[in-house]
FIDO-243249 format. One record per residue (C-alpha): residue number from 1; x, y, z negated; residue in one letter. Coordinates in Angstrom, 1 decimal. Example, Ala and Ser with C-alpha at 12.3 -4.5 7.8 and 13.67 -1.06 7.14 Angstrom:
+-----+--------+--------+--------+------+
: pos :      u :      v :      w : code :
+-----+--------+--------+--------+------+
:   1 :   12.3 :   -4.5 :   -7.8 :    A :
:   2 :   13.7 :   -1.1 :   -7.1 :    S :
+-----+--------+--------+--------+------+
//
This chain:
+-----+--------+--------+--------+------+
: pos :      u :      v :      w : code :
+-----+--------+--------+--------+------+
:   1 :   69.0 :   87.1 :  -97.4 :    M :
:   2 :   71.7 :   88.9 :  -99.4 :    P :
:   3 :   75.2 :   89.7 :  -98.1 :    L :
:   4 :   77.7 :   88.1 : -100.6 :    E :
:   5 :   81.4 :   88.6 : -101.0 :    V :
:   6 :   83.4 :   86.2 : -103.2 :    F :
:   7 :   87.0 :   86.3 : -104.5 :    N :
:   8 :   87.1 :   90.1 : -104.8 :    M :
:   9 :   89.8 :   91.5 : -107.0 :    D :
:  10 :   88.3 :   94.6 : -108.3 :    M :
:  11 :   90.2 :   95.6 : -111.4 :    K :
:  12 :   90.0 :   98.6 : -113.7 :    S :
:  13 :   90.7 :  101.8 : -111.7 :    G :
:  14 :   89.4 :  100.4 : -108.4 :    T :
:  15 :   86.7 :  102.1 : -106.3 :    T :
:  16 :   84.3 :  100.2 : -104.1 :    L :
:  17 :   83.1 :  102.4 : -101.2 :    K :
:  18 :   80.0 :  101.1 :  -99.5 :    I :
:  19 :   78.5 :  102.6 :  -96.3 :    K :
:  20 :   75.1 :  101.5 :  -95.1 :    G :
:  21 :   71.8 :  102.4 :  -93.6 :    K :
:  22 :   68.5 :  102.3 :  -95.6 :    I :
:  23 :   65.8 :  100.8 :  -93.5 :    T :
:  24 :   62.9 :  103.0 :  -92.2 :    D :
:  25 :   60.4 :  101.1 :  -94.3 :    D :
:  26 :   62.5 :  100.6 :  -97.4 :    A :
:  27 :   61.0 :   99.7 : -100.8 :    N :
:  28 :   64.2 :   98.9 : -102.7 :    R :
:  29 :   67.7 :   97.6 : -102.4 :    F :
:  30 :   70.3 :   96.4 : -104.8 :    A :
:  31 :   74.1 :   96.2 : -105.1 :    V :
:  32 :   75.2 :   93.6 : -107.7 :    N :
:  33 :   78.8 :   93.4 : -109.1 :    L :
:  34 :   80.0 :   90.6 : -111.4 :    G :
:  35 :   82.1 :   87.6 : -112.0 :    S :
:  36 :   79.7 :   85.1 : -110.4 :    N :
:  37 :   76.1 :   84.7 : -109.4 :    L :
:  38 :   75.0 :   84.2 : -113.1 :    D :
:  39 :   77.0 :   87.1 : -114.6 :    K :
:  40 :   76.2 :   90.5 : -113.1 :    I :
:  41 :   77.9 :   93.4 : -114.8 :    G :
:  42 :   76.2 :   96.0 : -112.7 :    L :
:  43 :   72.8 :   95.7 : -111.0 :    H :
:  44 :   72.4 :   99.0 : -109.1 :    F :
:  45 :   68.8 :   99.1 : -107.8 :    N :
:  46 :   67.3 :  102.2 : -106.1 :    P :
:  47 :   63.5 :  101.9 : -105.8 :    R :
:  48 :   61.4 :  104.1 : -103.6 :    F :
:  49 :   58.2 :  103.3 : -105.5 :    D :
:  50 :   58.7 :  101.7 : -108.9 :    D :
:  51 :   55.1 :  101.6 : -109.8 :    G :
:  52 :   55.8 :  103.3 : -113.1 :    T :
:  53 :   58.3 :  106.1 : -112.3 :    D :
:  54 :   58.0 :  106.5 : -108.5 :    G :
:  55 :   61.5 :  107.0 : -107.1 :    T :
:  56 :   64.1 :  105.8 : -109.7 :    V :
:  57 :   67.4 :  104.0 : -109.8 :    I :
:  58 :   67.5 :  101.0 : -112.2 :    I :
:  59 :   70.9 :   99.9 : -113.6 :    C :
:  60 :   71.1 :   96.7 : -115.6 :    N :
:  61 :   73.1 :   93.5 : -116.4 :    T :
:  62 :   72.3 :   89.9 : -116.1 :    M :
:  63 :   73.9 :   87.0 : -117.9 :    C :
:  64 :   72.7 :   83.3 : -117.7 :    D :
:  65 :   69.5 :   84.4 : -115.9 :    D :
:  66 :   68.6 :   86.9 : -118.7 :    C :
:  67 :   68.3 :   90.6 : -117.9 :    W :
:  68 :   69.5 :   93.3 : -120.3 :    G :
:  69 :   67.8 :   96.6 : -121.1 :    D :
:  70 :   67.2 :   98.8 : -118.0 :    E :
:  71 :   68.9 :  102.1 : -117.7 :    Q :
:  72 :   66.7 :  104.5 : -115.5 :    R :
:  73 :   68.3 :  107.3 : -113.5 :    E :
:  74 :   65.9 :  109.9 : -112.0 :    Y :
:  75 :   68.4 :  111.6 : -109.8 :    E :
:  76 :   67.3 :  110.0 : -106.5 :    F :
:  77 :   69.2 :  111.3 : -103.4 :    P :
:  78 :   68.0 :  108.5 : -101.0 :    F :
:  79 :   65.7 :  108.8 :  -98.1 :    S :
:  80 :   64.3 :  106.0 :  -95.9 :    K :
:  81 :   66.2 :  105.7 :  -92.7 :    G :
:  82 :   69.3 :  107.5 :  -93.9 :    D :
:  83 :   72.9 :  106.4 :  -93.6 :    E :
:  84 :   74.5 :  106.7 :  -97.0 :    V :
:  85 :   77.8 :  106.2 :  -98.8 :    K :
:  86 :   77.9 :  105.0 : -102.4 :    I :
:  87 :   81.2 :  104.9 : -104.4 :    H :
:  88 :   81.4 :  102.6 : -107.5 :    I :
:  89 :   84.5 :  103.0 : -109.7 :    T :
:  90 :   85.2 :  100.2 : -112.2 :    F :
:  91 :   87.0 :  101.9 : -115.1 :    S :
:  92 :   87.2 :   99.0 : -117.5 :    G :
:  93 :   84.5 :  100.0 : -120.0 :    D :
:  94 :   82.1 :  101.6 : -117.4 :    T :
:  95 :   80.9 :  101.6 : -113.9 :    F :
:  96 :   80.8 :  105.1 : -112.4 :    E :
:  97 :   78.4 :  105.4 : -109.5 :    I :
:  98 :   78.8 :  108.4 : -107.2 :    Q :
:  99 :   75.6 :  108.9 : -105.3 :    L :
: 100 :   75.4 :  110.4 : -101.8 :    P :
: 101 :   74.7 :  113.9 : -103.2 :    N :
: 102 :   77.8 :  113.8 : -105.3 :    G :
: 103 :   76.0 :  113.1 : -108.6 :    H :
: 104 :   77.7 :  110.6 : -110.8 :    V :
: 105 :   75.9 :  108.2 : -113.1 :    T :
: 106 :   77.7 :  105.9 : -115.6 :    K :
: 107 :   76.7 :  102.5 : -116.7 :    F :
: 108 :   78.5 :  100.6 : -119.5 :    P :
: 109 :   80.4 :   97.3 : -118.9 :    N :
: 110 :   78.1 :   95.5 : -121.3 :    R :
: 111 :   79.6 :   92.1 : -120.4 :    L :
: 112 :   83.2 :   93.2 : -121.0 :    S :
: 113 :   84.3 :   92.0 : -117.5 :    L :
: 114 :   88.1 :   92.2 : -116.9 :    D :
: 115 :   87.5 :   92.4 : -113.2 :    K :
: 116 :   84.8 :   92.1 : -110.6 :    V :
: 117 :   85.0 :   89.0 : -108.3 :    E :
: 118 :   81.6 :   88.9 : -106.7 :    H :
: 119 :   79.4 :   91.4 : -104.8 :    M :
: 120 :   76.0 :   91.0 : -103.3 :    S :
: 121 :   73.9 :   93.5 : -101.4 :    V :
: 122 :   70.2 :   92.7 : -101.0 :    D :
: 123 :   67.0 :   94.4 : -100.0 :    G :
: 124 :   66.2 :   97.2 :  -97.5 :    D :
: 125 :   69.8 :   98.2 :  -96.9 :    F :
: 126 :   72.0 :   97.2 :  -93.9 :    K :
: 127 :   75.7 :   97.4 :  -94.9 :    M :
: 128 :   77.9 :   99.0 :  -92.3 :    I :
: 129 :   81.2 :   98.7 :  -94.2 :    S :
: 130 :   82.8 :   98.4 :  -97.6 :    F :
: 131 :   86.3 :   99.0 :  -98.9 :    K :
: 132 :   88.2 :   98.6 : -102.1 :    L :
: 133 :   90.7 :  101.4 : -102.9 :    S :
+-----+--------+--------+--------+------+
//
């Protein structure tokens, strides 16, 4: 069951800092940011065994139950059982995701969201804390 946060006020220039622990038997987890359940501006989805590419991070959008084109990132600094920090900065036209090893990947704001009001975290990841700054 996903952890969900509603009524967030993440505007351009705001960074979401997430700290959590990847489960020992992890397959995948996801962080979703959007305006509601049906409009996801960023689907951030590290996969430990994608079936096609092995370890990969998938970024995507969803609007009205329709997924967009996947963006695949092959920089994969995650290990099962690790405690990690992920920073996501919403800069208006992009989401900038700083991975635990310091690598930054960018994903466009395809839905032209003015702000992020909803977050969900799902899968093989136990959230310890989150903070907007």
